[in-house]
C-alpha positions as CSV (number, residue, x, y, z in Angstrom):
1,X,88.2,-49.4,-65.2
2,X,90.1,-48.3,-62.4
3,X,89.6,-47.0,-59.0
4,X,93.1,-46.0,-58.7
5,X,92.2,-43.6,-61.3
6,X,89.5,-42.2,-59.7
7,X,91.2,-41.8,-56.8
8,X,94.1,-39.9,-58.2
9,X,91.7,-37.6,-60.1
10,X,89.9,-37.0,-56.7
11,X,93.1,-36.2,-54.9
12,X,93.8,-33.8,-57.6
13,X,90.6,-32.0,-57.6
14,X,90.9,-31.7,-53.5
15,X,94.2,-30.4,-54.0
16,X,93.4,-28.0,-56.6
17,X,90.7,-26.6,-54.7
18,X,92.7,-26.7,-51.4
19,X,90.0,-28.7,-49.4
20,X,90.5,-31.4,-46.7
21,X,88.9,-34.4,-46.6
22,X,87.5,-33.0,-43.5
23,X,86.2,-30.0,-45.5
24,X,84.8,-32.4,-48.4
25,X,83.0,-34.7,-45.9
26,X,81.3,-31.7,-44.2
27,X,80.4,-30.4,-47.5
28,X,79.1,-33.5,-48.9
29,X,77.5,-35.2,-46.3
30,X,79.7,-37.9,-47.0
31,X,81.6,-39.7,-44.2
32,X,85.3,-39.3,-44.0
33,X,85.5,-43.0,-43.9
34,X,84.2,-43.2,-47.3
35,X,86.2,-40.3,-48.7
36,X,89.4,-42.2,-47.1
37,X,88.0,-45.2,-49.2
38,X,87.5,-43.3,-52.4
39,X,90.9,-41.4,-52.0
40,X,92.7,-45.1,-51.3
41,X,91.1,-46.8,-54.1
42,X,89.6,-49.4,-51.7
43,X,86.1,-49.5,-53.3
44,X,84.3,-52.3,-55.2
45,X,81.4,-50.0,-55.8
46,X,80.0,-46.7,-55.1
47,X,76.6,-45.4,-55.2
48,X,75.8,-43.0,-57.8
49,X,74.1,-40.7,-55.5
50,X,77.9,-40.9,-53.4
51,X,79.2,-39.8,-56.6
52,X,76.8,-37.0,-57.4
53,X,77.7,-35.6,-54.1
54,X,81.6,-36.0,-54.8
55,X,81.3,-34.4,-58.2
56,X,79.3,-31.5,-56.6
57,X,82.0,-30.7,-53.8
58,X,84.7,-30.9,-56.3
59,X,83.0,-28.6,-58.7
60,X,83.2,-31.1,-61.5
61,X,80.3,-33.2,-63.3
62,X,79.2,-36.9,-62.3
63,X,80.0,-37.9,-65.7
64,X,83.8,-37.0,-65.5
65,X,84.2,-39.5,-62.5
66,X,82.2,-41.9,-64.3
67,X,84.9,-41.6,-67.5
68,X,87.8,-41.3,-65.4
69,X,86.7,-44.8,-63.5
70,X,85.2,-46.9,-66.4
71,X,87.0,-45.3,-69.6
72,X,90.3,-43.8,-68.4
73,X,89.9,-41.3,-71.1
74,X,91.5,-37.8,-70.8
75,X,89.0,-35.7,-68.4
76,X,90.8,-32.2,-68.9
77,X,88.0,-30.9,-71.1
78,X,85.6,-31.8,-68.1
79,X,87.6,-29.8,-65.7
80,X,84.3,-27.6,-64.6
81,X,80.4,-28.4,-64.6
82,X,80.0,-25.2,-66.8
83,X,82.6,-26.5,-69.1
84,X,80.9,-29.8,-69.5
85,X,77.6,-28.5,-70.0
86,X,78.9,-26.2,-72.8
87,X,80.6,-29.2,-74.5
88,X,77.3,-30.7,-75.1
């Protein structure tokens, strides 16, 4: 499992959406400090409710984030929530 993989994925998603940490914080209701910690891989654990909010802001599915963190599997097939839902 890797917080570094998750941090890398979150950064890529923010960049793809052209979103700043400040915008992500405002849209998610998650503090900028928490976003910074997630993006710096400075986390031991995260609440599922936090990951759901992150996924919603990044227009992805929470299972994508969990997959990146726990299994390090390719996540390209889960680029958006809609694509994920169509796969299952």
